[in-house]
Residue frames relative to the residue before (quaternion, step in Angstrom):
aa qw qx qy qz dx dy dz
M 1.0000 0.0000 0.0000 0.0000 0.00 0.00 0.00
R 0.6580 0.5150 -0.3042 0.4575 3.51 0.94 -0.93
G 0.6366 0.5373 -0.3226 0.4495 3.57 1.05 -0.80
R 0.6363 0.5293 -0.3322 0.4524 3.55 1.08 -0.77
R 0.6322 0.5343 -0.3329 0.4517 3.59 1.03 -0.82
V 0.6429 0.5261 -0.3220 0.4541 3.56 0.96 -0.84
K 0.6534 0.5079 -0.3124 0.4663 3.55 0.97 -0.90
G 0.6411 0.5331 -0.3270 0.4449 3.59 1.02 -0.85
V 0.6437 0.5171 -0.3183 0.4658 3.56 0.99 -0.85
L 0.6490 0.5223 -0.3186 0.4523 3.56 0.97 -0.84
Y 0.6335 0.5320 -0.3303 0.4545 3.57 1.01 -0.86
V 0.6566 0.5126 -0.3044 0.4620 3.58 0.98 -0.95
M 0.6541 0.5214 -0.3139 0.4492 3.59 0.95 -0.88
I 0.6698 0.4710 -0.2966 0.4914 3.57 1.09 -0.69
L 0.6826 0.5246 -0.2883 0.4192 3.57 0.95 -0.95
I 0.6407 0.5596 -0.3406 0.4005 3.61 0.92 -0.89
P 0.6742 0.4642 -0.3236 0.4745 3.70 0.77 -0.82
L 0.6318 0.5406 -0.3377 0.4411 3.56 1.07 -0.79
V 0.6502 0.5075 -0.3096 0.4731 3.58 0.97 -0.87
I 0.6435 0.5225 -0.3210 0.4581 3.57 0.95 -0.90
F 0.6440 0.5296 -0.3180 0.4514 3.60 0.95 -0.88
V 0.6573 0.5103 -0.3088 0.4607 3.58 0.95 -0.93
I 0.6549 0.5182 -0.3143 0.4515 3.59 0.94 -0.91
V 0.6511 0.5205 -0.3110 0.4566 3.58 0.95 -0.91
E 0.6796 0.4965 -0.2958 0.4519 3.58 0.89 -0.93
L 0.6382 0.5176 -0.3270 0.4667 3.57 1.03 -0.77
T 0.6498 0.5165 -0.3106 0.4632 3.56 0.98 -0.87
R 0.6541 0.5121 -0.3056 0.4653 3.57 0.96 -0.92
S 0.6448 0.5288 -0.3212 0.4487 3.58 0.97 -0.84
R 0.6636 0.5007 -0.3098 0.4614 3.58 0.95 -0.87
C 0.6439 0.5143 -0.3206 0.4670 3.56 0.99 -0.85
H 0.6455 0.5189 -0.3186 0.4610 3.54 0.97 -0.86
G 0.6323 0.5366 -0.3277 0.4526 3.56 1.05 -0.80
R 0.6604 0.4926 -0.3125 0.4728 3.57 0.98 -0.83
N 0.6444 0.5135 -0.3249 0.4642 3.58 0.99 -0.80
S 0.6452 0.5193 -0.3235 0.4577 3.57 0.97 -0.85
E 0.6410 0.5268 -0.3307 0.4498 3.54 1.01 -0.81
S 0.6550 0.5173 -0.3255 0.4443 3.58 0.97 -0.81
V 0.6524 0.4909 -0.3184 0.4816 3.60 1.08 -0.65
T 0.6669 0.5244 -0.3024 0.4345 3.54 0.92 -0.96
R 0.7444 0.4064 -0.2266 0.4789 3.57 0.87 -0.92
V 0.3553 -0.7395 0.4775 0.3146 3.56 1.32 -0.25
K 0.6153 -0.4817 0.3600 0.5096 3.59 0.02 -1.22
S 0.6991 -0.4859 0.3184 0.4168 3.51 -1.22 0.47
G 0.7969 0.2648 -0.2188 0.4970 3.53 -0.84 1.02
D 0.7244 0.4173 -0.2402 0.4933 3.60 1.23 -0.26
E 0.2835 0.7910 -0.5061 0.1942 3.59 1.18 0.40
H 0.5911 0.5983 -0.3645 0.3999 3.60 1.16 -0.53
L 0.5536 0.6150 -0.4004 0.3937 3.58 1.24 -0.22
I 0.6142 0.5179 -0.3580 0.4758 3.57 1.20 -0.35
D 0.2039 -0.8256 0.5221 0.0656 3.52 -0.65 1.14
K 0.7826 -0.1870 0.1797 0.5660 3.57 0.82 -0.94
T 0.3655 -0.6955 0.5662 0.2493 3.56 -1.35 0.10
D 0.3497 -0.7596 0.5036 0.2171 3.57 -0.80 0.95
A 0.7943 -0.3868 0.2083 0.4196 3.54 -1.38 0.09
V 0.7468 0.3766 -0.2256 0.4996 3.60 1.05 -0.62
G 0.6454 -0.5898 0.3053 0.3774 3.55 1.20 0.43
R 0.5014 0.6352 -0.4462 0.3820 3.60 1.21 0.14
H 0.4066 -0.7192 0.5053 0.2492 3.55 -0.89 0.86
V 0.2303 -0.7776 0.5781 0.0900 3.54 -0.95 0.97
L 0.4027 -0.7198 0.5087 0.2469 3.56 -0.73 1.01
S 0.6462 -0.5058 0.4042 0.4039 3.52 -1.23 0.54
H 0.5808 -0.6213 0.4025 0.3386 3.58 -1.04 0.85
E 0.6160 0.5532 -0.3603 0.4297 3.60 1.18 -0.41
W 0.7865 0.3114 -0.1548 0.5104 3.57 1.21 -0.36
K 0.5643 0.6070 -0.3979 0.3935 3.62 1.17 -0.15
H 0.4367 0.6457 -0.5041 0.3720 3.54 0.46 1.23
T 0.3349 -0.7501 0.5349 0.1977 3.56 -0.96 0.81
K 0.5552 0.6178 -0.3986 0.3888 3.59 1.21 -0.32
E 0.5106 -0.6336 0.4876 0.3163 3.52 -1.19 0.59
F 0.5837 -0.5451 0.4535 0.3957 3.53 -1.30 0.12
L 0.0335 -0.8570 0.5141 0.0097 3.56 0.65 1.13
H 0.6281 0.5424 -0.3408 0.4417 3.59 1.17 -0.48
K 0.6228 0.5305 -0.3506 0.4559 3.60 1.26 -0.04
E 0.4433 0.6927 -0.4575 0.3381 3.57 1.27 0.00
S 0.5159 -0.6502 0.4679 0.3037 3.58 -1.22 0.49
Y 0.0263 -0.8192 0.5720 -0.0322 3.55 0.29 1.27
N 0.2958 -0.7541 0.5642 0.1599 3.54 -1.01 0.88
F 0.3808 -0.6700 0.5795 0.2651 3.53 -1.24 0.49
T 0.2259 -0.8263 0.5061 0.1002 3.56 -0.18 1.32
I 0.7155 0.1476 -0.1611 0.6636 3.56 1.32 -0.35
N 0.0713 0.8258 -0.5470 0.1170 3.55 -0.66 1.06
N 0.0959 -0.7700 0.6282 0.0569 3.53 -1.26 0.54
P 0.0301 -0.8745 0.4840 0.0046 3.58 0.65 1.14
E 0.6428 0.5551 -0.3239 0.4168 3.59 1.19 -0.43
V 0.4154 0.7482 -0.4484 0.2581 3.60 1.26 -0.20
C 0.7488 0.4166 -0.2190 0.4667 3.58 0.95 -0.83
H 0.4689 0.6597 -0.4592 0.3661 3.60 1.22 0.20
T 0.4722 0.6364 -0.4517 0.4099 3.53 0.41 1.28
T 0.1585 -0.7790 0.5950 0.1184 3.56 -1.26 0.11
G 0.3472 -0.7414 0.5408 0.1932 3.54 -1.18 0.61
R 0.7452 -0.3963 0.2865 0.4533 3.53 -1.32 -0.13
L 0.8006 0.2102 -0.0995 0.5523 3.58 0.93 -0.89
H 0.7625 0.3496 -0.1890 0.5105 3.56 0.99 -0.82
D 0.3493 -0.7333 0.5514 0.1903 3.55 -0.87 1.02
G 0.7379 0.2864 -0.2435 0.5605 3.55 0.03 1.30
V 0.7108 -0.4186 0.3331 0.4567 3.53 -1.29 -0.33
F 0.4023 -0.7062 0.5336 0.2337 3.56 -0.93 0.92
L 0.8013 0.0141 0.0358 0.5971 3.59 0.88 -0.98
L 0.1089 -0.7702 0.6273 0.0378 3.55 -0.73 1.14
V 0.1178 -0.7872 0.6043 0.0358 3.57 -0.73 1.11
I 0.0306 -0.7730 0.6336 0.0094 3.57 -0.75 1.05
V 0.1860 -0.7904 0.5815 0.0500 3.52 -0.59 1.27
V 0.2621 -0.7563 0.5747 0.1702 3.59 -0.63 1.07
T 0.0105 0.8096 -0.5780 0.1013 3.53 -0.80 1.08
T 0.3694 -0.6827 0.5663 0.2773 3.57 -1.31 -0.06
P 0.6778 -0.5316 0.3017 0.4085 3.61 -1.06 0.61
Q 0.7258 0.4687 -0.2542 0.4346 3.61 0.92 -0.87
N 0.5918 0.6091 -0.3677 0.3790 3.64 1.20 -0.23
F 0.0297 0.8381 -0.5409 0.0642 3.59 0.73 1.09
V 0.6699 0.5146 -0.3018 0.4419 3.58 0.92 -0.93
Q 0.6527 0.5167 -0.3193 0.4528 3.59 0.92 -0.87
R 0.6635 0.4963 -0.3126 0.4645 3.58 0.94 -0.83
L 0.6405 0.5253 -0.3297 0.4529 3.57 0.96 -0.84
Q 0.6556 0.5046 -0.3145 0.4655 3.58 0.93 -0.86
F 0.6485 0.5168 -0.3229 0.4562 3.59 0.93 -0.84
R 0.6443 0.5257 -0.3170 0.4562 3.59 0.98 -0.85
Q 0.7332 0.4516 -0.2350 0.4508 3.54 0.88 -0.98
T 0.7197 0.3789 -0.2383 0.5308 3.58 1.25 -0.24
W 0.8531 0.1433 -0.0699 0.4968 3.58 -0.49 -1.23
G 0.7171 0.4795 -0.2599 0.4339 3.56 0.90 -0.91
S 0.5208 0.6444 -0.4184 0.3721 3.59 1.24 -0.05
R 0.5888 0.5792 -0.3679 0.4272 3.58 1.24 -0.33
T 0.0877 -0.8268 0.5554 0.0135 3.60 -0.76 1.02
Q 0.7844 0.2173 -0.1383 0.5642 3.60 1.25 -0.12
F 0.0125 -0.7442 0.6659 0.0503 3.51 -1.35 0.41
K 0.8233 -0.1251 0.0232 0.5531 3.57 -0.52 1.23
D 0.6862 -0.5118 0.2447 0.4553 3.53 0.98 1.02
E 0.5356 0.5500 -0.4421 0.4638 3.59 1.21 0.45
Q 0.4901 -0.7279 0.4225 0.2268 3.55 -1.04 0.87
I 0.1022 -0.7573 0.6440 0.0367 3.54 -1.10 0.89
R 0.0262 -0.7978 0.6024 -0.0013 3.57 -0.93 0.89
T 0.1602 -0.7902 0.5893 0.0512 3.56 -1.06 0.88
L 0.0072 0.7887 -0.6130 0.0457 3.56 -0.91 1.01
F 0.2930 -0.7419 0.5811 0.1616 3.56 -1.25 0.55
L 0.1488 -0.8110 0.5642 0.0441 3.56 -0.70 1.12
T 0.0601 0.7976 -0.5947 0.0805 3.56 -0.88 0.99
G 0.4561 -0.6463 0.5283 0.3084 3.53 -1.34 0.16
R 0.6862 -0.4825 0.3413 0.4242 3.55 -1.26 -0.20
T 0.2385 -0.7403 0.6098 0.1527 3.52 -1.32 0.38
P 0.4296 -0.7005 0.4992 0.2747 3.63 -0.98 0.74
N 0.5804 0.5918 -0.3591 0.4289 3.57 1.31 -0.26
S 0.3570 -0.7753 0.4811 0.2002 3.59 -0.39 1.22
T 0.6241 0.5336 -0.3398 0.4586 3.60 1.07 -0.69
M 0.6621 0.4969 -0.2990 0.4747 3.55 0.95 -0.88
Q 0.6323 0.5291 -0.3279 0.4612 3.57 1.04 -0.77
Y 0.6300 0.5288 -0.3249 0.4667 3.57 1.01 -0.80
K 0.6688 0.4939 -0.2961 0.4702 3.59 0.96 -0.89
L 0.6324 0.5346 -0.3289 0.4540 3.56 1.04 -0.77
K 0.6526 0.5004 -0.3102 0.4770 3.57 1.00 -0.81
A 0.6420 0.5144 -0.3200 0.4699 3.58 1.02 -0.80
E 0.6137 0.5460 -0.3333 0.4628 3.58 1.08 -0.76
N 0.6781 0.4767 -0.2913 0.4776 3.56 0.95 -0.85
D 0.6083 0.5515 -0.3530 0.4486 3.58 1.03 -0.74
K 0.6892 0.4808 -0.2710 0.4695 3.57 1.08 -0.74
H 0.8178 0.2844 -0.1155 0.4869 3.57 0.83 -1.01
G 0.2705 -0.8029 0.4967 0.1881 3.60 1.14 -0.50
D 0.6217 0.5646 -0.3349 0.4273 3.60 1.01 0.72
I 0.5195 0.6278 -0.4159 0.4038 3.60 1.21 0.50
I 0.0729 -0.7258 0.6803 0.0711 3.52 -1.20 0.72
Q 0.0007 -0.7922 0.6101 -0.0169 3.58 -0.76 1.02
A 0.1560 -0.7822 0.5993 0.0693 3.55 -0.89 1.00
D 0.5015 -0.6947 0.4382 0.2717 3.56 -1.11 0.69
F 0.4535 0.6003 -0.5341 0.3857 3.53 0.42 1.31
E 0.5957 -0.5786 0.4165 0.3700 3.56 -1.19 0.51
D 0.3294 -0.7595 0.5286 0.1876 3.57 -0.70 1.07
S 0.2550 0.7371 -0.5916 0.2042 3.57 -0.69 1.13
Y 0.6761 -0.5004 0.3470 0.4148 3.56 -1.26 0.39
L 0.7087 0.4630 -0.2692 0.4594 3.59 0.91 -0.87
N 0.6448 0.4735 -0.3365 0.4968 3.58 1.26 0.04
L 0.3253 0.7607 -0.5015 0.2531 3.58 1.22 0.37
T 0.5793 0.5680 -0.3711 0.4518 3.58 1.12 -0.61
L 0.6682 0.4981 -0.2916 0.4694 3.54 0.89 -0.97
K 0.6348 0.5432 -0.3231 0.4445 3.57 0.98 -0.85
T 0.6807 0.4875 -0.2870 0.4655 3.57 0.93 -0.90
I 0.6258 0.5255 -0.3365 0.4680 3.59 1.01 -0.77
L 0.6662 0.4882 -0.3033 0.4753 3.58 0.99 -0.80
A 0.5818 0.5499 -0.3738 0.4684 3.60 1.15 -0.50
L 0.6449 0.5008 -0.3137 0.4846 3.57 1.02 -0.80
R 0.6562 0.5175 -0.3131 0.4511 3.56 0.95 -0.89
W 0.6429 0.5185 -0.3245 0.4610 3.57 0.95 -0.88
T 0.6406 0.5328 -0.3221 0.4494 3.58 0.96 -0.85
L 0.6781 0.4869 -0.2933 0.4659 3.58 0.90 -0.90
Q 0.6953 0.4800 -0.2743 0.4593 3.58 1.03 -0.75
H 0.8435 0.2325 -0.0586 0.4807 3.56 0.81 -1.02
C 0.7905 0.1952 -0.1249 0.5669 3.60 1.21 -0.24
P 0.1014 0.8665 -0.4853 0.0576 3.59 0.95 0.88
K 0.6685 0.5020 -0.3077 0.4544 3.60 1.17 -0.39
A 0.3987 0.7174 -0.4881 0.2969 3.59 1.24 0.00
L 0.3965 -0.7427 0.4920 0.2218 3.55 -0.71 1.09
Y 0.7923 0.0686 -0.0166 0.6060 3.57 1.05 -0.83
F 0.1877 -0.7562 0.6216 0.0812 3.52 -1.24 0.66
L 0.0760 -0.7753 0.6259 0.0373 3.58 -0.87 0.99
K 0.1550 -0.7437 0.6434 0.0944 3.55 -0.88 0.99
S 0.0335 0.8124 -0.5780 0.0696 3.58 -0.80 1.02
D 0.4442 -0.6186 0.5675 0.3130 3.53 -1.27 0.46
D 0.5513 -0.6487 0.4135 0.3230 3.60 -1.20 0.40
D 0.6479 0.4775 -0.3410 0.4857 3.61 1.26 0.11
M 0.4711 0.6982 -0.4117 0.3479 3.56 1.24 0.45
I 0.2897 -0.6319 0.6703 0.2598 3.47 -1.44 0.30
V 0.0017 -0.7978 0.6021 -0.0314 3.57 -0.77 1.01
S 0.2342 -0.7669 0.5830 0.1307 3.56 -0.60 1.12
Y 0.2728 -0.7779 0.5470 0.1454 3.57 -0.16 1.29
E 0.6106 0.5714 -0.3414 0.4291 3.57 1.07 -0.76
K 0.7120 0.4474 -0.2626 0.4732 3.59 0.73 -1.04
L 0.6598 0.5113 -0.3148 0.4518 3.57 0.93 -0.88
S 0.6742 0.4931 -0.2989 0.4614 3.58 0.86 -0.93
E 0.6295 0.5311 -0.3287 0.4621 3.58 1.01 -0.82
Y 0.6593 0.5045 -0.3051 0.4666 3.56 0.95 -0.88
L 0.6920 0.4771 -0.2834 0.4617 3.58 0.82 -0.99
Y 0.6281 0.5537 -0.3259 0.4389 3.55 1.04 -0.79
S 0.7068 0.4756 -0.2532 0.4584 3.57 1.12 -0.71
L 0.5083 0.6767 -0.4186 0.3295 3.60 1.22 -0.24
P 0.5255 -0.5867 0.4985 0.3622 3.60 -1.13 0.58
W 0.5717 -0.6425 0.3822 0.3379 3.58 -0.87 0.90
K 0.6176 0.5655 -0.3587 0.4124 3.59 1.07 -0.62
R 0.6577 0.5049 -0.3127 0.4634 3.60 1.20 -0.41
V 0.5249 0.7007 -0.3849 0.2921 3.56 1.20 -0.42
P 0.7291 0.4979 -0.3123 0.3507 3.63 0.46 -1.12
R 0.8190 0.2591 -0.1141 0.4991 3.63 0.78 -0.98
L 0.2671 0.7867 -0.5107 0.2212 3.56 1.14 0.62
Y 0.0809 0.7354 -0.6712 0.0470 3.56 -1.12 0.80
M 0.1010 0.8565 -0.4790 0.1638 3.55 0.06 1.35
G 0.3632 0.6930 -0.5745 0.2404 3.53 -1.11 0.81
T 0.7000 -0.3695 0.3285 0.5153 3.56 -1.07 -0.74
L 0.2438 -0.7945 0.5448 0.1119 3.56 -0.50 1.22
L 0.1069 -0.7853 0.6093 0.0262 3.56 -0.86 1.04
V 0.0608 -0.8133 0.5777 -0.0331 3.55 -0.76 1.12
N 0.8488 0.1157 -0.1128 0.5034 3.57 -1.12 0.80
K 0.3007 0.7464 -0.5314 0.2648 3.57 0.94 0.88
P 0.3034 -0.7732 0.5259 0.1833 3.62 -0.66 1.04
P 0.5161 -0.6134 0.4853 0.3490 3.60 -1.13 0.54
F 0.4401 -0.6475 0.5433 0.3029 3.57 -1.22 0.47
R 0.2236 -0.8255 0.5113 0.0846 3.57 -0.60 1.15
S 0.5411 0.6065 -0.4168 0.4070 3.61 1.21 -0.17
K 0.4508 -0.7155 0.4697 0.2533 3.57 -0.78 1.03
H 0.6447 0.5234 -0.3184 0.4573 3.58 1.24 -0.31
H 0.5652 0.6153 -0.3820 0.3950 3.58 1.25 -0.18
K 0.5994 -0.5891 0.4142 0.3495 3.56 -1.10 0.77
W 0.7802 0.2960 -0.1425 0.5323 3.57 1.02 -0.83
Y 0.1314 0.8214 -0.5370 0.1404 3.56 1.03 0.85
T 0.0345 -0.7728 0.6336 -0.0067 3.52 -1.04 0.91
S 0.3259 -0.7552 0.5360 0.1902 3.59 -0.68 1.06
Y 0.6233 -0.5377 0.4092 0.3937 3.56 -1.28 0.30
D 0.5871 0.5566 -0.3728 0.4544 3.58 1.15 -0.49
E 0.6793 0.4855 -0.2893 0.4681 3.57 1.01 -0.81
W 0.7898 -0.0697 0.0737 0.6049 3.57 1.02 -0.82
P 0.1949 -0.8466 0.4862 0.0941 3.62 -0.11 1.25
E 0.6256 0.5827 -0.3435 0.3887 3.60 1.14 -0.44
K 0.6384 -0.5582 0.3843 0.3648 3.56 -1.30 0.37
H 0.8035 0.1559 -0.0575 0.5716 3.56 1.09 -0.68
F 0.4761 -0.6048 0.5470 0.3291 3.51 -1.31 0.42
P 0.5603 -0.5511 0.4589 0.4144 3.59 -1.20 0.25
P 0.6518 -0.4772 0.3738 0.4557 3.63 -1.16 0.26
Y 0.0804 0.7974 -0.5943 0.0660 3.57 -0.99 0.81
I 0.4679 -0.6456 0.5274 0.2935 3.53 -1.33 0.38
S 0.5271 -0.6602 0.4367 0.3091 3.58 -0.83 1.00
G 0.5629 -0.7234 0.3291 0.2270 3.52 -0.94 1.03
P 0.5658 0.6429 -0.4174 0.3039 3.67 0.92 -0.61
A 0.7928 -0.1129 0.0821 0.5933 3.60 1.03 -0.71
Y 0.1843 0.7599 -0.6148 0.1029 3.56 -1.02 0.82
V 0.3544 -0.7373 0.5519 0.1621 3.52 -1.29 0.59
L 0.1108 -0.7899 0.6023 0.0325 3.55 -0.99 0.92
G 0.4081 -0.6582 0.5689 0.2767 3.52 -1.20 0.61
H 0.6824 -0.5259 0.3012 0.4087 3.60 -1.17 0.42
S 0.6487 0.4929 -0.3307 0.4763 3.63 1.04 -0.62
T 0.6022 0.5770 -0.3482 0.4280 3.56 1.08 -0.71
V 0.6054 0.5604 -0.3535 0.4411 3.59 1.00 -0.79
K 0.6947 0.4746 -0.2709 0.4677 3.56 0.85 -0.98
E 0.6906 0.4904 -0.2864 0.4478 3.58 0.89 -0.93
L 0.6413 0.5091 -0.3253 0.4729 3.59 1.01 -0.74
Y 0.6565 0.5098 -0.3177 0.4561 3.56 0.94 -0.87
S 0.6472 0.5153 -0.3183 0.4629 3.59 0.94 -0.86
A 0.6638 0.4922 -0.3033 0.4745 3.58 0.95 -0.86
A 0.6243 0.5557 -0.3352 0.4348 3.58 1.03 -0.79
M 0.6549 0.5244 -0.3101 0.4471 3.57 1.06 -0.73
E 0.7139 0.3937 -0.2432 0.5255 3.57 1.27 -0.24
T 0.6596 0.5005 -0.2840 0.4834 3.57 1.30 0.07
P 0.4715 -0.6773 0.4760 0.3037 3.62 -0.78 0.92
F 0.6229 -0.5825 0.3934 0.3434 3.52 -1.13 0.78
F 0.0174 -0.7561 0.6541 0.0139 3.55 -1.09 0.82
K 0.5245 -0.7245 0.3573 0.2689 3.55 -0.73 1.12
F 0.7021 0.4184 -0.2794 0.5039 3.62 1.11 -0.49
E 0.4448 -0.7717 0.3983 0.2191 3.50 -0.33 1.37
D 0.7083 0.4605 -0.2969 0.4452 3.59 0.75 -0.94
V 0.6254 0.5137 -0.3349 0.4826 3.59 1.08 -0.68
F 0.6291 0.5382 -0.3268 0.4558 3.57 0.97 -0.87
M 0.6672 0.4899 -0.3023 0.4728 3.58 0.94 -0.87
G 0.6101 0.5424 -0.3455 0.4628 3.57 1.15 -0.60
I 0.6199 0.5276 -0.3277 0.4796 3.56 1.07 -0.77
C 0.6696 0.4971 -0.2881 0.4706 3.57 0.94 -0.93
A 0.6353 0.5344 -0.3274 0.4512 3.58 1.01 -0.82
R 0.6448 0.5080 -0.3210 0.4723 3.56 1.00 -0.79
K 0.6499 0.5191 -0.3136 0.4580 3.55 0.98 -0.83
A 0.7197 0.4206 -0.2318 0.5014 3.59 1.09 -0.74
Y 0.4069 -0.7334 0.4515 0.3045 3.61 1.31 0.06
L 0.3120 0.7465 -0.5206 0.2725 3.57 0.95 0.90
T 0.3649 -0.7044 0.5656 0.2252 3.55 -1.14 0.69
L 0.2793 -0.7678 0.5576 0.1469 3.57 -0.78 1.04
S 0.1991 -0.8055 0.5537 0.0707 3.58 -0.78 1.09
H 0.2801 -0.7616 0.5634 0.1551 3.56 -0.76 1.06
N 0.0142 0.7648 -0.6439 0.0183 3.55 -0.99 0.91
H 0.3218 -0.7981 0.4774 0.1778 3.58 -0.36 1.23
D 0.5909 0.5645 -0.3774 0.4356 3.59 1.26 -0.06
L 0.6507 0.3824 -0.3252 0.5697 3.56 1.34 0.28
P 0.0170 0.8546 -0.5188 0.0164 3.62 0.68 1.07
D 0.3388 -0.7597 0.5205 0.1927 3.55 -1.16 0.56
F 0.4693 0.6652 -0.4744 0.3349 3.62 1.19 0.11
R 0.5021 -0.6642 0.4739 0.2867 3.56 -1.16 0.67
M 0.3499 -0.7601 0.5107 0.1977 3.57 -0.63 1.12
G 0.1670 -0.8369 0.5075 0.1190 3.58 1.08 -0.68
D 0.7955 -0.2765 0.2329 0.4864 3.58 -0.89 -1.00
H 0.4971 0.6549 -0.4291 0.3741 3.59 1.25 0.18
Y 0.0256 0.8213 -0.5680 0.0474 3.56 -0.86 0.95
S 0.1728 0.7083 -0.6747 0.1147 3.48 -1.12 0.90
Y 0.4445 -0.7035 0.4800 0.2780 3.58 -0.57 1.10
C 0.6752 0.5036 -0.3018 0.4466 3.58 0.87 -0.92
L 0.6201 0.5236 -0.3354 0.4784 3.58 1.09 -0.70
Y 0.6823 0.4979 -0.2835 0.4541 3.58 0.80 -1.04
D 0.6974 0.5384 -0.2833 0.3788 3.54 0.89 -1.00
G 0.6382 0.5382 -0.3394 0.4335 3.59 1.22 -0.15
Y 0.6811 0.5090 -0.2769 0.4476 3.56 1.25 -0.26
I 0.4726 -0.6284 0.5359 0.3076 3.52 -1.31 0.44
T 0.7895 0.0488 -0.0167 0.6116 3.57 1.00 -0.83
I 0.1211 -0.7603 0.6344 0.0695 3.55 -1.21 0.61
H 0.2936 -0.8056 0.5023 0.1117 3.52 -0.71 1.16
H 0.8952 0.0069 0.0048 0.4455 3.51 -1.12 0.87
A 0.2431 0.7232 -0.5957 0.2509 3.56 0.78 1.01
A 0.5994 -0.5697 0.4162 0.3781 3.58 -1.10 0.66
S 0.6315 -0.5822 0.3607 0.3635 3.57 -1.05 0.79
N 0.6746 0.4948 -0.3071 0.4537 3.60 0.90 -0.88
L 0.6553 0.5005 -0.3128 0.4714 3.60 1.12 -0.62
R 0.5828 0.5479 -0.3748 0.4687 3.58 1.14 -0.50
W 0.6459 0.4988 -0.3082 0.4889 3.57 1.03 -0.83
R 0.6509 0.5357 -0.3202 0.4323 3.56 0.91 -0.93
Y 0.6709 0.4917 -0.3037 0.4647 3.58 0.89 -0.91
W 0.6329 0.5376 -0.3305 0.4486 3.58 0.97 -0.84
K 0.6838 0.4831 -0.2893 0.4640 3.58 0.90 -0.91
E 0.6669 0.4853 -0.3055 0.4758 3.60 0.96 -0.83
L 0.6095 0.5728 -0.3411 0.4291 3.56 1.07 -0.74
R 0.7442 0.3902 -0.2002 0.5038 3.56 1.06 -0.77
S 0.5743 0.6109 -0.3671 0.4028 3.58 1.28 -0.07
S 0.4765 -0.6541 0.5081 0.2950 3.56 -1.14 0.64
Q 0.6775 0.4796 -0.2742 0.4855 3.59 1.28 -0.32
R 0.3271 0.7660 -0.5048 0.2267 3.60 1.15 0.35
P 0.6493 -0.5495 0.3581 0.3850 3.61 -1.16 0.60
N 0.3709 -0.7010 0.5682 0.2196 3.53 -1.17 0.69
C 0.1368 -0.8499 0.5076 0.0354 3.56 -0.03 1.32
T 0.3760 -0.6990 0.5668 0.2207 3.54 -1.00 0.91
V 0.7707 0.0369 -0.0003 0.6361 3.56 1.09 -0.82
T 0.1652 -0.7764 0.5999 0.1004 3.58 -1.26 0.40
G 0.7937 0.3476 -0.2219 0.4472 3.54 -1.35 0.15
W 0.8528 -0.1025 0.0941 0.5033 3.53 -1.08 -0.82
E 0.6196 0.5802 -0.3484 0.3976 3.58 1.04 -0.73
V 0.5451 0.6262 -0.3989 0.3894 3.60 1.18 -0.44
F 0.6067 0.5653 -0.3584 0.4288 3.60 1.03 -0.74
D 0.6911 0.4572 -0.2768 0.4866 3.58 0.88 -0.94
Y 0.6306 0.5542 -0.3299 0.4318 3.55 0.98 -0.87
C 0.7100 0.4695 -0.2622 0.4547 3.55 0.84 -0.99
S 0.6363 0.5191 -0.3412 0.4575 3.58 1.13 -0.48
D 0.7120 0.4488 -0.2489 0.4792 3.59 1.22 -0.43
V 0.6808 0.5133 -0.2993 0.4283 3.60 1.00 -0.79
D 0.4859 -0.6523 0.4962 0.3037 3.59 -1.09 0.69
D 0.5528 -0.6506 0.4091 0.3222 3.56 -1.06 0.73
F 0.6422 0.4974 -0.3445 0.4707 3.63 1.22 -0.20
D 0.4778 0.6499 -0.4458 0.3879 3.58 1.29 -0.06
P 0.5413 -0.6478 0.4236 0.3284 3.65 -0.88 0.90
T 0.6649 0.5163 -0.3141 0.4390 3.60 1.05 -0.67
Y 0.4663 0.6812 -0.4393 0.3543 3.59 1.28 -0.25
A 0.7143 0.4301 -0.2435 0.4954 3.56 0.88 -0.98
V 0.6083 0.5790 -0.3529 0.4127 3.58 1.00 -0.83
H 0.7503 0.3973 -0.2088 0.4854 3.57 0.93 -0.89
G 0.4791 -0.6924 0.4289 0.3273 3.58 1.26 0.11
C 0.2053 0.8407 -0.4833 0.1323 3.56 1.16 0.63
E 0.5785 0.5789 -0.3916 0.4207 3.59 1.09 -0.55
T 0.6410 0.5090 -0.3084 0.4846 3.55 1.04 -0.82
I 0.6619 0.5174 -0.3065 0.4474 3.56 0.92 -0.93
Q 0.6965 0.4859 -0.2805 0.4474 3.58 0.87 -0.97
N 0.7176 0.4313 -0.2462 0.4884 3.58 1.13 -0.61
W 0.3898 0.7404 -0.4718 0.2777 3.58 1.27 0.06
């Protein structure tokens, strides 16, 4: 009998810890379930932030919200160098600026700005309508460079400087501030062109094209090189690396390539409003594509604003067919400008994209082979 009592006590001593362990685990599991539910559902009214579930069951936030960065573009940045009176003008038909060109630049790019001023940016009118060109940059920690930048503005009156650190990954912020400046100081601008400072921009061709557009297309225009189904670069060594946290999907939304694009006056306002509700994304043209989708804007492809890098390749006839040319060598930008204004410029049978087909068909002994720069085209 005594042995049975001892065994019973031993059973109880073993059973009690086991029961306690089971109770603790059940309680922990229920708590974990409630915590998981709170994460999965986010919060009342925000269920739309959940986009999908990945292979291991983790919930992935919508690509429009899966960013850890703050809304740094919503900060109250000041324009430390400003020229708000530039748009106080009127044209023959349009009350205000017909075409506002804002060239994004960096503080140290004095030579690029000077070249732009002396070439494409020297044009201020088209058919008595007003064109204005400004250069937007961020701040520099170099006091000597800042002094030179201020002196440059004192001479030309065309610099806008905002108090943010100027860097490649802040190009999104720079573009948003260009939109903000336009809304604040040039709200009557009929068209807005954003351009890099290494571009060739034919103000003549662009203005002629815009002037010919049906008025109903003007307000919500968003025009340039349209890119669709472009995948993010996932290699960490790539210049345009994008992590899955930043963008979990296989492709970016449709967007207009960044070197140059044209906006109608309503588009400027709608993009800026959408940007204020969209988390910061480091690639400016993709970010603008996200904003355009949010604003239900239609993106218009124009093959005369190509985004390929021209580099050291030159053909007057090729160049002369485009509205904008991206990243041509500085000496070739000068060369094209001089030939464009010369009475001895080449007599082109075809221009732009058609030159590629022309040069692939014409014989190399044909006199027009050299005129169209076909040797350059064939060796590209």
